[in-house]
C-alpha positions, 0 to 999 in steps of 0.5 A: 282271612279269619280272626284266630285267637291263640292262647298259650303261656309259652311265648315261643309257641305263641310267636311261632303260631302267630307268624305261621298263621299270619303268613297264611293270611289270617288276623291273629290275636294272642293271650298268655292265659285263660283270663286274658284269652277271655278278654281277647275273645270278647274284644275280637270274637274270633272265628277259631280259638286255639288254646293250651290246657296247662296255664296260670290263673285260668287253664284251657278247659276253664277258658272253654267253659267261659267262652261257651257261657257267652252268647257269642261263644256258643258255636265258635270252634275251639281247638286244644293244642296241648302236650297232654296226650292221655285219652282222659285229657282229650276226653275232658276237653271234648266234654267241655266243648272243644271241637278238636284236640291236637298234641304239640309240638306241631312239626313242620310236616304237620303244619299244613294239616293243622292249618287245614283244620283251622281253615275248615272250622273257620269256614264252617263257622262263617257259613253258620253265621251267614245262615244265622244272619239271613234267618234274623232278617225282617222279611218286609224291610230286609233289616235285621230284627229285634233279636239281632239288635239285642245281641249286638247291643249286648256284645258292644256293652261287653267291650270298652267302646262307647255305645249309644242306641236310638229308638225311632217310631213313625208318627201316627202310623196307625192312622196311615194303616186305618186310612190307606190300608196295610199294603200302603203301610207296608210300602211306607215301612219298606221305604222308611227302612231303606232311607234310614239304612242308606243314610247311616255311616260306619258304626251305625246300624239300623234294625226293625224293632217291631211294628213301626219302631226301628232301632239304631246301634251306634258304636264308638259314637256319643249321644250328641253324635247320634243325634246329628245322625238322626237329624240328618235322616230326619231332614231326608225323610221330611223331603221324601215322597212316600206311598200315596203322597203321605208325609212321614215324620218320626220321633226318637229317643237316644241313650248313651250307655254307661260302663257296666250297664245291661242292655235292658236298662239301656233300651228302657232309657232310650224308650223313655226318651222316645215316650217323652218325644211323642208326649211333647209333640212328636217329630223330635229327638229326646236324649236321655242323659247321664243324670237321668234328665231328658233333654230335647235335641237342638 
């Protein structure tokens, strides 16, 4: 099943397409013009977009431009479904970034071919996303790397969902490497990453941020709920036996994003919380709250 976005200002066409694609097992979202289509795209990140050209407020070509300008929209397949049959109309849409151009109305005999086009493009997109996912994995810990965290955070901030981030740093890790060597340090990083990721819940995703730093992205989770998750992990870590019987603790900074805030600001504030946690004794979580005052998790 793939997510399909249909953008058209003719309600009969939208209903017919929605029924047709839903019966084929796809999850369908709809919009009546380009501006609404863009909002639906940001909310759902579909595998394929099917759009008309002539629409109020923002036409199909304008929607293509706006989708292609988004980080998550650069490679999503877009099919133009339009009554405009002139070669110059098709050329313009292709130059804007369309992957296909189909003239409507689609007859009953043409439906299977149109469905095959959509499903082929959706499969190609899914395969590319999987390749991208694998290419962004950290080779040591098997967690996604910093770039994936930043991209996912930015995507979350474009929605209306509550977003909270945490930055975790293993305490005195340089001392571990200096005393026991990098192979031991690497083993501890792998074990730490596994424990953290295995003890997160739905809407909580861990990443390797770099060195001994890790991040967690919390979707639809407040800072207080994020702290509960981190403290749950802290208790597990405190009881774990690591390589060479080394005891491991970590410090964390937490920040709940504000509406319209950019990802750099969010990361900087979580990092300030982390700095405060390390400055005041380590092995604790500090929340950077909405009034820019830092408070220790209790």
